[in-house]
N, C-alpha and C positions, 0 to 999 in steps of 0.2 A: 520298597525293595528289600528292606531289612526283614520284613515279615516273611517274605518268600525264602530268604536265606536261612532264617531261623527254623522255618518249617522243614526245609530240605535237610538241615543239619540234625534236627530232631529225628527225622525218619532214618537217616544214615546211622546215627548212633544207636537208635533202637534196633535196627537190623544187626549191627555189630554186637550189641548186647545179647540178642537172641543166638547169634552164632557162637558167642563165648559160652553161653549156657549149654549149647550143644557140645562144645569141646569139653566143658567141665563134666558132662555126663558121659561122653564117649571116650575121653582121653585114655589111652592105653597105659600110661605110666603116671606115677605120682608127680613128677616134675611138670608134665603137661597140665595136670589139674591145678597145680599151684600157679602156673603161668596164666591159665584161663581165669582163675580167681583174681589174680592181680589185674588183668585187663578188664574184668567185670568192675572192679573198683574204679578204674580209670574211665570207663564208659559211663558209669553211673555219675561220676564226678562231672563229666562233660554234659550229661543230660540235666543235672541240677543247675549248672551254670547257664545253659540255654534257657531253662525255665526262669531263672532269675533275671535274665535279660528280657525275656518275653513279658513277665509280669512287672518288671521294674521295682523289685523289692530286694532288700538286703538279706532276708531270711534264707533264701536258697544258697547264697554265697557262704553263709556261716555253716549251713548243713554240708556243703561241698568241702569246706575246710575240715570238718570233723570226719567225713568219710575219707579224705586224703590221709589224715593222721592215723586213723584206725586201719586203713588199708596198708600203709607202710609198716605199722607194727605187726599186723597179721602176716604180711609177706616175709618179714625178717624172722618172725617166730616159726613159720612153716619151713623156711629154708634152713634155719638152725636145727629144727627137729629132723629134717631130711638128712642133714649132714652128720649129726651127732647122735640122734636117737633120743635126746632129751632137750628141753628148752632151758631149764635152770641148772646151772652147774653147781 
């Protein structure tokens, strides 16, 4: 039963990732693109966790942790650039 749930979750998150890529390409404004990029990080994080559960290894969880950290830093930097026009004061 867990195999079917993992397959379904993988398909759903893959479709969500494709829709986020479409929003990143199509987005009319810069905040829409930043939000799409943030949700791409979250969906890739979820896909890595699903793969980690599927294969039963710790490597995917460590990669997901790195993506989460870089995603947070990237989102904060993009938001700061959008508000102020520069990242470093």
